[in-house]
Residue, then its C-alpha position, 0 to 999 in steps of 0.5 A: x817460187x817459194x810462195x807457189x810451193x806453199x800454196x800447193x801444200x795448203x791446197x793438199x792439206x785442205x783436200x786431205x783434211x776436209x775430204x776425210x770429213x766427208x769421206x770415211x773408209x772403214x776396213x771390215x775384217x772377218x776375224x774381229x768384231x768389225x764384221x759382226x758390228x756392221x749395223x752399228x757402224x752404219x748408224x754411227x756414221x750417219x753424219x758422213x757424206x759417204x762411207x766405204x766399207x772395205x771387205x779385204x778378206x777372201x770369205x765372210x760367213x754371213x751366218x755370224x750376223x744378225x737375222x737382218x741388217x736394217x738401215x735407213x739410208x741418209x748418205x752414200x754407202x759403198x760395200x767394196x770387196x777385194x779385186x779378186x772378189x770377196x765372198x759373202x757366204x750365207x752357208x745355206x742360211x738366210x741370216x745376214x740379209x740387207x734391208x735398205x729403206x729410203x725415206x728421204x729425198x736425197x741423191x745418194x748411192x748404194x753400191x756393191x762392188x767386187x762381192x760374190x753372193x752365194x749359198x743363200x737359201x732357207x734350209x732347202x725350201x723357198x720362203x715367200x717374201x724373204x730376199x737377200x737384198x731389199x731396197x725399199x723406196x717410200x718417197x720421191x727418191x733419186x738414189x742410184x743403186x749400183x752393183x759393180x763386178x758382182x756375182x750371184x751364184x748357187x742361191x736357192x732363195x729370192x735374191x733382190x727386191x726393189x719395192x717402190x711406194x713412190x706417191x707421185x709417178x712424176x717425182x724423181x725415181x732411182x736408177x738401178x744399174x748392174x755392171x759386169x755382173x754374173x748370175x750362175x745356178x740360181x734357182x729362184x727369182x733374181x730380181x723382184x721389182x714392184x711399184x704398188x703406187x702405180x696401181x692407184x692411177x687409171x692412166x698409165x704411161x711406161x715412161x714413168x716406170x723405174x729403170x733397171x740397167x744391166x750392162x755386160x752381165x752373164x746369166x748361165x744355168x739359172x732357173x731364176x726369173x725377173x719379175x717386175x711391174x712398172x719397170x723399164x729394163x735395159x739390157x746390153x751384152x748379155x747371156x740371159x734366161x727369162x723375164x717375168x712381170x707385166x707392163x714393162x718396157x725392155x730393150x735387149x741388144x747384143x745378146x746371146x742365148x745359148x746352151x740352154x735346156x729348159x724343162x718347165x712349161x714357161x717361155x724361154x725368154x719372156x713370160x711378160x704380158x702387156x709389155x714392149x720389147x725392142x730386141x736387136x742383134x741377138x743369137x739363140x744357139x743350142x737350145x731345147x725347150x718345151x714351149x715358145x720363146x716369148x709370151x704372146x701378149x706383148x709387143x715385139x720389135x725384132x731386128x737382126x735375129x739369128x737362130x741355130x739348133x733350136x728344138x721345141x716341143x711346142x707347136x710353135x717357136x714364135x706365137x703372137x696373139x693380137x699384138x704388134x710384131x715387126x721382124x727384120x733381118x731374121x735368120x733361122x737354121x735347124x729349127x725343129x718343132x716336135x709338138x702336134x704340128x709336124x710341118x711348121x714353117x715360120x713364114x709359109x704355113x700357119x696351122x691351128x688345131x683344137x684351139x680357142x682364141x677368145x677375148x683378144x683386142x687389137x686397137x691398132x687401126x692400121x694393121x688388120x686381123x687377130x691373125x694377120x697373114x700376107x703374100x704366099x701362105x697356106x692356112x689350116x684351121x680346124x676344130x678351133x673356137x674364135x670367140x669375143x675377139x675384136x679388131x679396130x681394123x679389118x678381120x676380127x679373127x683372120x685377115x689378109x689384105x695383100x695376098x699373092x697366093x693362098x690356100x685357106x682350109x677352114x674345117x669344123x670351126x666356131x666363130x662366135x661374137x667376133x667384131x671388126x670394121x669390115x669382116x667381123x670374122x674374116x677379111x680377104x683381099x688379094x693382089x691382082x697378078x698375072x701369075x697362074x697360082x692354084x688358089x683355093x678356099x675350102x670351108x666345111x662344117x663351120x659355124x658363124x654366129x653373132x659376129x659383127x662388122x662396123x661397116x661391111x660383112x658381119x661374118x666375111x668380107x672378101x675382095x678377090x681379084x684373081x680366080x679361086x677354086x672355092x669349095x664350101x659345104x655345110x656352113x652355118x651363118x646365123x645372126x651376124x650383123x653389119x651396120x652398112x651391108x652384108x649381114x652375113x657375107x659381103x663381096x666387094x667386087x664382081x668376082x663373087x661366088x654364087x651363093x647357089x653354088x654353096x652346098x648345104x649352106x644355112x643363112x638365117x637371121x643375118x641383119x643390117x640395122x634390124x633388116x634381114x640381109x644375109x648376103x650382099x655386095x656393092x652395087x653391081x648392075x642396073x636394070x630397066x623396068x620400063x617396057x620398050x617396043x623394039x628398044x626405040x621410043x617415039x616422042x615429040x620434042x617437049x614431051x614427058x618420058x617416064x623411066x624406072x630403073x632398079x639397082x641390084x647387087x651381084x647376087x641379084x638382090x635389089x640393092x636397098x640402102x637401109x643405112x643411106x651409105x650411098x645417099x649421094x648416089x644419083x642417076x642421070x640420063x643424057x641424050x646424044x645423037x646416035x653416032x656421037x659418043x659421050x664420056x662417063x661424065x656426059x661430055x662429048x669429044x669437045x668436052x661440052x654438053x651437046x647443044x641440040x638437047x635440053x633436059x628437065x627432070x633427068x636426075x634421080x635418086x634411089x629409094x629402096x633400090x628404085x630410081x623413077x624419073x616421073x618428070x623427065x621432059x625432053x627438048x631436042x631438035x628432031x633426030x634419033x638419039x641414044x639414051x646415055x646413063x650416068x651414075x654419080x656419087x659412086x667410085x665403083x663400076x655398075x653394069x647396065x643390063x639392058x640394051x641401048x635405048x634409042x629415042x626418036x624425037x619428032x617435030x610438032x604435030x600440025x595442030x601444035x604450035x612450034x615454040x623455041x626455048x631460050x636454048x634455041x631448041x624447039x618444043x610443041x604446045x597445044x594452043x590455048x584459048x580464053x577460059x570461056x572456050x569449052x575446049x575438049x567439050x563442045x569446042x576445040x582451041x586451034x592455032x591461028x594460021x601461020x602461028x610460030x613461037x606464039x601461043x596467044x589466047x587472043x590469036x588462037x581460035x575457039x572452034x565449035x565441034x560438030x553439033x554445036x554452035x553459038x558464040x560459046x559453042x553452047x547451042x546444040x544443033x538439031x537435025x530435022x529428019x522430016 
């Protein structure tokens, strides 16, 4: 027992002795030189593992310090205030700034706890480049910077600067954390975070960004902003005002934005570009602003958002330009937009007036449109220019791929040099529904020029299944291009508007691969160019039958496939007995090719819209047949604009030899004789008596025509009239 007691005493002595060798606590009082001598204290204790500076008094006058406290960090330092909060009062001055330089690869901590930073300003004006706290990382550091239970209030100068010059983006990076901190009535930047080293890299990955975490913090009545580049912010349990800076990744959860009156022209929450926001469980309440909530040039993912009593002088509260926007569980009440747009709706109405949308790029191949709309919607766009917008999917400017009910009004707009996969400017596709909606499209005084589509519809692509009331006046389609079809306009189904019904339309120089093609559709109908008498053709089994077909689009244009997009499209003709029925694949009810017919040369391809069967030969048991047309290599419907064609197959003529082919189907041949027989000149070759299925030169007879005689029918017979 005594031995165990002595062992415990030894352990206690060891911890106290060697612990003090690694940890040093130095009290800092406001009435002695320990306060004014902080810099020397930091330098004199560089060999310690951890240094705690205890600021136990109520207030410290930072004006008594040097202009800046600059220190190269080699060990952990904690600036600790009393439990009620120690005030660092800058007294409307900028003396007493802290400068921490991290130049070695260490895993140390700089921590401020229970400190109140207030009244930091530069005699009434903001001086660029001056910060209350500067943390400079010049090497691959894994330091942790922690602010615990700190308050920043009534500061009119930039507060914190995190400056990164890490030479390798894959090296360890510091983590910066704010826990239970408060920011009140600050007038300039709260945090400035910048990493110049990332500018050296062409390939950028946000997972390499530095990390700033903010937990259970409050931001009230600040004009200050977060400016960051290549930094990932994580916010939890917040009341906050504004983020600024580019190429960042933000997560905002369990956050309240309330009692804010923002009079400047910036967005309320974020003016950050090219960033990604994941926002969930937030409330916006009692807010007045002059602009929208977010910058339009970032990706946003919303879940469980509640808006109440929000007033904006902007035309829109939410405005997103050519980026991915996902909204789930969205609730809005008493939302007012007081700008030029009087009746603004977040879901059912989209209005754009006197605007310019240019140089926007959507690289997402799944979601279509610079502006994407679906379901039931009213769209009004007037006096607006869409210029140099591109989309890897459909609709370079406007797109809907799932319309239920649409009222589209486009008036006096200019669409110039926009591009997409289909529909360089507009892509429209609706749902087939039995509900009798009043669907309308109104186009007036619009100009579509030099727009392009990778596939169809250089300016407009539409596939509308439901009936629409379409009114179009004074529209100009000039120099638009598509690579497959429809240089100006492309219609994808049979519900196409007749171009002749458009009033004062200009269609000029719209092309596909340098060929003029102002408007087009998918292949629509097939015409027969062969003249028939009474739609019945008489032939003898084994004869040739020449047929010529022309393929047209819905606008009655010959369908010329310049780009060979439909190169696999083939035409096949079959014969069936008049009262038999074949399906679309050429099979009868028993799913077998009809056995009384054998055809040769009955398959053809379209060249410049023409399919000509010049070598079509019919072998069939004598009967009356119907000609059946089959189109292969095309998944749409093609209408046949000609009457049913009946073919009467006759048996052989008496002078012909009736032959039987390997399919046991008869055909007819002209008898053949020796070459010495001048058949067709002075003789004819006739079949031998009872000749069936045999056409033999040794059996057939070379018979002289009247007026000729001799073994070779080469002697003329003269008549003596005396």
